[in-house]
C-alpha positions, -999 to +999 in steps of 0.1 A: -001+000-001+012+034-010+011+061+012-013+079-011-037+044-008-033+048+030-047+087+025-076+071+005-084+044+032-089+067+061-105+092+038-131+068+029-133+055+065-139+091+080-165+102+048-188+069+059-185+077+093-198+116+083-229+101+064-236+072+092-236+106+116-261+121+093-286+090+095-299+094+136-303+137+124-327+126+093-347+098+115-349+122+144-361+150+123-387+130+106-401+114+140-402+145+158-414+165+124-383+191+127-380+204+091-354+230+102-329+237+132-334+216+161-366+228+174-356+231+207-348+195+212-319+184+234-319+151+215-318+171+181-292+199+193-268+168+206-273+146+170-269+176+149-239+188+169-221+153+168-225+155+127-217+192+126-187+184+146-173+160+126-179+181+092-160+206+112-129+184+118-125+155+091-122+178+058-090+198+078-073+162+089-082+146+050-060+176+032-035+172+060-028+137+052-031+141+016-008+170+019+015+146+040+019+121+012+022+143-014+054+157+003+070+122+002+062+110+043+057+075+041+026+049+046+038+042+082+032+080+091-003+080+074-012+051+088+000+061+124-018+097+121-047+084+102-058+056+124-051+077+155-075+104+137-099+077+129-104+064+165-107+098+179-133+108+154-150+069+162-147+079+200-164+114+198-192+100+172-200+071+197-204+095+225-229+117+206-249+086+190-252+069+225-263+104+239-233+103+264-222+135+257-206+143+286-187+108+287-150+100+285-159+088+248-162+125+239-132+139+254-109+112+244-121+119+208-117+156+209-084+152+227-068+127+199-083+147+172-064+177+182-036+159+188-035+146+155-041+181+142-009+193+159+010+165+148-002+170+107+007+204+112+041+202+126+053+178+099+041+197+073+060+230+091+090+211+090+087+198+052+079+234+042+107+251+063+134+225+058 
């Protein structure tokens, strides 16, 4: 597997996760007859934010992974970073889907996501400046 194929793997997994997070939002909208917004429904707010949070963080990491692969970082680096990011996003998504938005899953997922962003930024800066 090349570094670019590894990026494709993590892109596919995270895009599927993003799509899957939209399902409970749609089902809940239909069930509660909420067309726009959250209808002042706490459950709906949590589901929308779970999906929105993924939509906010996934694209940047995927762009970063692509740039790392394009700049010559190897498959192992892409796998380590891609797997850490995917685990973080998965834990975060699970916290929202299971309605445990204040539990350890959300904290772990958010912390791992942020750590991955810092790692990607550091590696990109290193390659850009050396």
